[in-house]
N, C-alpha and C positions, 0 to 999 in steps of 0.2 A: 650494649648490654644484651645478653640473651634472655629468653623468657624466664628462667628461674631467678636471674638477677633482677629483672623488672618486677616480678611478683614479690621478691624480697624487699625491694625498695618501696613499692606502692601497695602491696597486698594483692588481692585477686583482681581479675579483669574488671569486675564491677567497680572496685575501688579506683582503679586506673581511669576508668571512664568518668567517674565523679570528679576526680582530680582534673581531668582535661576540661570538663564542663566548667568547673570553678575558674580555671585559668582563662578560658575563652571568655567567660562572663566578665571577668575582671578587665580584660583587654577591651571588650566592648564598652564597658562603663567608662574606662579612662578615655577612650576615643570620643565618646559622647561628651564627657566633661571638657575635654580639650577643644572640641568643635564649638561647644556652647559658650566657652569663655573667650573666644576670639572677639576682637574689636571690630565687629561687622554688624550689619542689620541682621535681625533674627532669621529672616528667610535665607540669607546667604550662609549663615551658620548651619542651619538645618540642611540646606542643599549640600554643603561640604560634607557633613556627616553621612548623609544618605549616599552621596557619590562614592565615598570611601567604602561604605558597606557593600554597594553594588560591585565595586572593584574587587573586594575580597571574595564575595559570593561567586563571582564569575572568573576568578583568576585562572589564567592558563587555558581559557576556553572550556574548562570543565564545569559541569553542573554541580558545583560544590555546595552551595547554600551555606548553612550555618549549623554547626553541631548542636548548639543550644536551641535554636528555633526549629530545626528540622528533625533531629533525632530524640531530643530529650522529651518532647510531649508523649511520644509512644512509650518510652522507657519509664516515664513517671507513673504510669498505671501500676507497675509492678515494683518500683523501687522508691520508697519514701525519701531517700537521700536525694535522688534525682529530682523528685517532685519539689523538694525544699529548695534546691538550687535553682530550678526553673522559676518557681514562684518568686524567689528573692530577686532574680534577674529581671523578671517582668516588672515587679514592684519598683525596683531601682530605676529602670528606664522610664516608667510612668512618672515617677517623682521628678526625675531630672528634666524631662520634657515639660511637665506641668509647671515646674519652677521657672523655667526659661520663658514660657508663655506668660505666666503671671507677672514676672518681672518686666516684661515688655508691654504689660497692660492689656493682654488679650483676655476677653471674657471667656467664661467656661473653660478655664485653663486645665482643670483636671480631666474633663471629658475629652478635650482636644489632645491632651498629653497621651491619654490612652489610645486615641486614634493614631497618633504618631508611632506608638509602640506596635499597634496592629499593622501599620504600614511596613515597619521593619520586618515583622513576622511574615507578612505576605510576600515581601521581596525575597526573603530567604527561601520560601517554599517555591516561588516562581523560578528563581535561579536554579534550584534543585531540579525543577521540571524541564530545564533547558531553555527558558526564555532568554533571549539575547540581552546583553547589557543595555543596548540602546533602548529597547522596549521598556526595560526596568526603569531607566532614567526618565523616560517619558511619563511613566506612572508616577514617579516621585514628583515631577512638576505638576501633574494633574491633581494629585492628592494634596500637595501643599496648597494649591489654589483653593481646594475645597475646605481644608482644615483651617487655613489662616484667613481666608476671605469668603466665608460662606454667604450665599445669597439666600435670604429668608424665603421660604416658599409656604404658601398657605396650606394648612392641613385640610385634607379632604374630609367630608362628612361621613364617608363610608368606611 
């Protein structure tokens, strides 16, 4: 399709961008649902999801990141449609992670679910910045340790 045909099918460039965001967001949610529904321990399911995300974010050695996590935040300031797609994606991820944690009996599931979404966002940004896949996977392991098995620390008085 040439440009006039693309615009005829999708509208203007902003409309095409929102359609792409919606499609990628759907793929991301389906990938998470698939990983979380596997018959494995929770940590293994989460590792599989994040391993796949890192593979997508770093495919072909390019610093790709994720269109939803890397470009939509900047565009959302000017485009309410992008803002709505981004907010719905984040909310959907938060809920899916939180539900999986709660089902597994993990305390503070909503807070930890948001931390897992933040991990995904951070991985996308770091991948976009050129951080190698191996380093991203190390971060996944470290962050899952913190999120799933936090060690209580006393709060300081200051």
